[in-house]
C-alpha positions as CSV (number, residue, x, y, z in Angstrom):
1,X,0.0,0.0,0.0
2,X,1.4,3.4,-1.0
3,X,2.0,6.2,1.5
4,X,-0.9,8.3,0.1
5,X,-3.3,5.3,0.4
6,X,-2.2,4.8,4.0
7,X,-2.9,8.5,4.7
8,X,-6.3,8.3,3.1
9,X,-7.2,5.3,5.1
10,X,-5.9,6.9,8.3
11,X,-8.1,10.0,7.8
12,X,-11.2,8.0,6.7
13,X,-11.1,9.1,3.0
14,X,-12.9,6.8,0.6
15,X,-12.1,6.2,-3.1
16,X,-14.4,8.2,-5.4
17,X,-17.2,5.9,-6.6
18,X,-16.2,3.2,-4.1
19,X,-18.9,0.7,-3.2
20,X,-20.3,1.3,0.3
21,X,-21.1,-1.5,2.7
22,X,-24.4,-3.3,2.0
23,X,-26.2,-1.8,5.1
24,X,-25.0,1.7,4.1
25,X,-26.0,1.1,0.5
26,X,-29.5,0.0,1.4
27,X,-29.8,3.1,3.7
28,X,-28.9,5.3,0.7
29,X,-31.5,3.6,-1.4
30,X,-34.1,4.1,1.3
31,X,-33.2,7.8,1.6
32,X,-34.0,8.2,-2.1
33,X,-37.4,6.6,-1.9
34,X,-39.1,9.8,-2.9
35,X,-36.9,10.0,-6.0
36,X,-37.7,6.4,-6.8
37,X,-41.4,7.0,-6.7
38,X,-41.1,10.3,-8.7
39,X,-39.1,8.5,-11.3
40,X,-41.7,5.8,-11.6
41,X,-44.5,8.3,-11.9
42,X,-42.6,10.4,-14.5
43,X,-42.0,7.3,-16.7
44,X,-45.7,6.4,-16.6
45,X,-46.7,10.0,-17.5
46,X,-44.1,10.1,-20.2
47,X,-45.2,6.8,-21.7
48,X,-48.9,7.9,-21.6
49,X,-48.1,11.2,-23.4
50,X,-46.4,9.4,-26.2
51,X,-49.4,7.3,-27.0
52,X,-52.7,8.7,-28.3
53,X,-54.8,6.4,-26.0
54,X,-52.5,7.1,-23.0
55,X,-53.3,5.1,-19.9
56,X,-55.8,3.0,-21.8
57,X,-52.9,0.9,-23.2
58,X,-52.2,-0.3,-19.6
59,X,-55.5,-2.2,-19.9
60,X,-55.6,-2.8,-23.7
61,X,-52.3,-4.7,-23.8
62,X,-53.3,-7.5,-21.4
63,X,-56.8,-7.6,-22.8
64,X,-55.6,-8.1,-26.4
65,X,-53.1,-10.8,-25.2
66,X,-55.8,-12.6,-23.2
67,X,-58.2,-12.5,-26.3
68,X,-55.5,-13.8,-28.6
69,X,-54.3,-16.6,-26.3
70,X,-57.9,-17.4,-25.3
71,X,-59.1,-17.8,-28.8
72,X,-56.1,-19.7,-30.1
73,X,-55.6,-22.1,-27.2
74,X,-59.3,-22.3,-26.5
75,X,-59.7,-23.7,-30.0
76,X,-56.7,-26.0,-29.7
77,X,-57.6,-27.4,-26.2
78,X,-61.3,-27.7,-27.2
79,X,-62.9,-30.2,-24.7
80,X,-59.9,-30.3,-22.4
81,X,-60.2,-26.6,-21.5
82,X,-60.0,-25.9,-17.7
83,X,-63.3,-24.8,-16.0
84,X,-64.2,-21.2,-16.3
85,X,-61.7,-20.9,-19.1
86,X,-62.1,-17.1,-19.8
87,X,-61.3,-16.1,-16.2
88,X,-58.6,-18.8,-16.0
89,X,-56.8,-17.3,-19.0
90,X,-57.4,-13.7,-17.9
91,X,-55.8,-14.3,-14.5
92,X,-52.8,-16.0,-16.1
93,X,-52.2,-13.4,-18.8
94,X,-52.7,-10.4,-16.5
95,X,-50.4,-11.7,-13.8
96,X,-47.7,-12.8,-16.3
97,X,-47.8,-9.3,-17.8
98,X,-46.7,-7.8,-14.4
99,X,-43.9,-10.3,-14.2
100,X,-42.7,-9.9,-17.8
101,X,-42.8,-6.1,-17.7
102,X,-40.8,-6.1,-14.4
103,X,-38.2,-8.5,-15.8
104,X,-37.9,-6.8,-19.2
105,X,-37.9,-3.3,-17.7
106,X,-35.4,-4.3,-15.0
107,X,-33.0,-5.7,-17.7
108,X,-32.9,-2.3,-19.4
109,X,-32.9,-0.2,-16.2
110,X,-29.2,0.5,-16.3
111,X,-28.3,0.3,-19.9
112,X,-31.1,2.6,-21.0
113,X,-30.1,5.2,-18.4
114,X,-26.3,5.3,-19.1
115,X,-26.1,9.1,-19.2
116,X,-27.8,9.4,-15.8
117,X,-25.6,6.6,-14.4
118,X,-22.4,8.3,-15.6
119,X,-23.2,11.8,-14.6
120,X,-24.9,11.7,-11.2
121,X,-23.9,10.0,-7.9
122,X,-26.7,7.9,-6.5
123,X,-27.2,4.2,-5.7
124,X,-27.9,2.5,-9.0
125,X,-30.4,0.2,-7.4
126,X,-32.9,3.0,-7.6
127,X,-33.3,2.5,-11.3
128,X,-34.5,-1.1,-11.4
129,X,-36.6,-0.4,-8.2
130,X,-38.3,2.5,-10.0
131,X,-39.0,0.2,-12.9
132,X,-40.7,-2.4,-10.8
133,X,-42.7,0.3,-9.0
134,X,-43.8,1.7,-12.3
135,X,-44.9,-1.9,-13.3
136,X,-46.8,-2.2,-10.0
137,X,-48.6,1.1,-10.5
138,X,-49.6,0.1,-14.0
139,X,-50.7,-3.3,-12.7
140,X,-53.2,-1.8,-10.2
141,X,-55.9,-0.9,-12.8
142,X,-55.2,-4.2,-14.5
143,X,-55.9,-6.0,-11.3
144,X,-59.2,-4.2,-10.9
145,X,-60.2,-5.2,-14.4
146,X,-59.2,-8.8,-13.7
147,X,-61.5,-8.8,-10.7
148,X,-64.3,-7.3,-12.7
149,X,-64.0,-9.9,-15.5
150,X,-64.0,-12.8,-13.0
151,X,-67.0,-11.3,-11.2
152,X,-68.8,-11.0,-14.5
153,X,-68.1,-14.7,-15.2
154,X,-69.6,-15.9,-12.0
155,X,-67.1,-15.2,-9.2
156,X,-68.6,-13.5,-6.1
157,X,-66.6,-11.3,-3.8
158,X,-65.8,-12.6,-0.3
159,X,-63.3,-12.1,2.5
160,X,-61.0,-14.7,0.8
161,X,-60.3,-12.1,-1.9
162,X,-58.3,-10.1,0.7
163,X,-55.6,-12.7,0.3
164,X,-54.8,-11.0,-2.9
165,X,-53.0,-8.3,-0.9
166,X,-50.3,-10.5,0.5
167,X,-50.1,-12.4,-2.8
168,X,-49.3,-9.1,-4.7
169,X,-46.8,-8.1,-2.0
170,X,-44.9,-11.4,-2.4
171,X,-45.2,-11.2,-6.2
172,X,-43.7,-7.7,-6.1
173,X,-40.9,-8.8,-3.9
174,X,-40.2,-11.7,-6.3
175,X,-40.3,-9.4,-9.3
176,X,-37.9,-7.0,-7.7
177,X,-35.3,-9.7,-7.1
178,X,-35.7,-10.8,-10.8
179,X,-35.4,-7.2,-12.0
180,X,-32.2,-6.7,-10.0
181,X,-30.6,-9.8,-11.3
182,X,-31.3,-9.0,-14.9
183,X,-30.4,-5.4,-14.5
184,X,-26.8,-6.4,-13.7
185,X,-26.6,-9.3,-16.1
186,X,-27.5,-7.1,-19.1
187,X,-24.8,-4.6,-18.2
188,X,-22.1,-7.2,-18.4
189,X,-23.7,-9.2,-21.3
190,X,-25.6,-6.8,-23.6
191,X,-26.6,-9.7,-25.9
192,X,-28.7,-11.1,-23.0
193,X,-31.4,-8.5,-23.8
194,X,-32.0,-10.4,-27.1
195,X,-32.5,-13.6,-25.2
196,X,-34.9,-12.3,-22.6
197,X,-38.0,-12.7,-24.9
198,X,-37.3,-16.4,-25.2
199,X,-37.1,-16.6,-21.4
200,X,-40.5,-14.9,-21.2
201,X,-42.0,-17.4,-23.7
202,X,-40.5,-20.3,-21.8
203,X,-42.0,-19.1,-18.5
204,X,-45.3,-18.4,-20.3
205,X,-45.6,-21.9,-21.8
206,X,-44.5,-23.7,-18.6
207,X,-46.4,-21.8,-15.9
208,X,-50.0,-22.9,-16.8
209,X,-51.3,-19.7,-18.2
210,X,-53.8,-21.4,-20.5
211,X,-53.8,-25.0,-19.3
212,X,-54.2,-26.9,-16.1
213,X,-50.8,-28.5,-15.4
214,X,-52.3,-31.0,-13.0
215,X,-54.0,-32.8,-15.9
216,X,-50.6,-33.3,-17.7
217,X,-48.8,-34.2,-14.5
218,X,-51.2,-37.1,-13.8
219,X,-49.2,-39.0,-16.5
220,X,-45.9,-38.0,-14.9
221,X,-46.4,-38.2,-11.2
222,X,-42.7,-38.3,-10.5
223,X,-42.3,-34.8,-11.9
224,X,-45.2,-33.2,-9.9
225,X,-43.2,-32.4,-6.7
226,X,-40.6,-30.7,-8.9
227,X,-43.0,-28.8,-11.0
228,X,-44.9,-27.6,-8.0
229,X,-41.9,-25.4,-7.1
230,X,-42.4,-23.4,-10.3
231,X,-42.8,-19.9,-8.8
232,X,-45.1,-18.6,-11.5
233,X,-47.3,-21.7,-11.3
234,X,-47.5,-21.1,-7.6
235,X,-48.7,-17.5,-8.2
236,X,-51.3,-18.4,-10.8
237,X,-52.6,-21.3,-8.8
238,X,-53.0,-19.2,-5.7
239,X,-54.7,-16.4,-7.6
240,X,-57.2,-18.7,-9.3
241,X,-57.9,-20.3,-6.0
242,X,-58.7,-16.9,-4.4
243,X,-60.9,-15.6,-7.2
244,X,-62.5,-18.5,-8.9
245,X,-65.1,-20.7,-7.2
246,X,-64.1,-23.7,-9.4
247,X,-60.7,-23.8,-7.8
248,X,-59.2,-24.4,-4.4
249,X,-56.4,-22.4,-2.9
250,X,-53.3,-24.6,-2.7
251,X,-52.2,-23.5,0.7
252,X,-48.8,-25.2,0.6
253,X,-47.9,-23.0,-2.4
254,X,-47.9,-19.9,-0.1
255,X,-44.9,-21.2,1.8
256,X,-43.1,-22.3,-1.3
257,X,-43.6,-18.9,-3.1
258,X,-42.7,-17.0,0.0
259,X,-39.4,-18.9,0.0
260,X,-38.9,-18.0,-3.7
261,X,-39.7,-14.3,-3.1
262,X,-37.3,-13.9,-0.2
263,X,-34.4,-15.9,-1.7
264,X,-34.6,-14.2,-5.1
265,X,-34.8,-10.8,-3.5
266,X,-31.8,-11.4,-1.3
267,X,-29.8,-12.9,-4.2
268,X,-30.9,-9.9,-6.4
269,X,-29.9,-7.3,-3.9
270,X,-26.5,-8.7,-3.1
271,X,-25.8,-9.6,-6.7
272,X,-26.6,-6.1,-7.9
273,X,-24.8,-4.3,-5.0
274,X,-21.6,-6.3,-5.7
275,X,-21.2,-4.5,-9.1
276,X,-22.2,-1.0,-8.0
277,X,-18.7,0.4,-8.8
278,X,-18.9,-1.0,-12.4
279,X,-22.2,0.3,-13.7
280,X,-20.9,3.8,-14.6
281,X,-18.0,2.3,-16.4
282,X,-19.7,-0.5,-18.4
283,X,-23.0,1.1,-19.2
């Protein structure tokens, strides 16, 4: 260690742009919570101003997706469609929209804000967090529409519907962890952004958006315990059990998904924080 480095250490001087300890870093992120919320609101407003229909697209996108997938797979599945198929597909598509938008938005949170990252000092974690918050705010009217559609198709409100509050909290925690992981990965591997749509499709086709996985797993009972740890399958199954009278809530999925949410968030936070010093240089 050089003499100057020893003097700097003796007087408590830190290197410019040095990564703070994790507790200190998280404290800085918390202190900028107002900025995070303002950034999320600004992005929503900016996106709405660019589109002629504005906020309506928040509802139109998942509606169009549900219609397309419902018509196509409803025709393909024919007699093997799950009960209450319309509501079944709507819940799957609407919830997956929240996940996909969080993952896709998180993956671009750093690389699409390179000028901001390189010019201003702030914890970079604010950017993916703002994106997930933006997706959550956009999801709220979609959630209300989802409830309205299921009610129109025969579901009746009851106290059990309040379980959607902790489910959305866990889902947001899980999506935040995923967004943080992809936010760092795409900084180091730019080509990964081209691969993410394939990840989204794989998750879509394996999570049970338009089919009931239990019918398929009857033929492969040895795979059922493994598949039941699929986090998006957990979310969709719980949501359908809460809202639809034709389905039961798989209570054991709550514990499994809670484990997923906490583990992925912890991994995402630590993984993202570890590269804090590198974002301004590589983005």
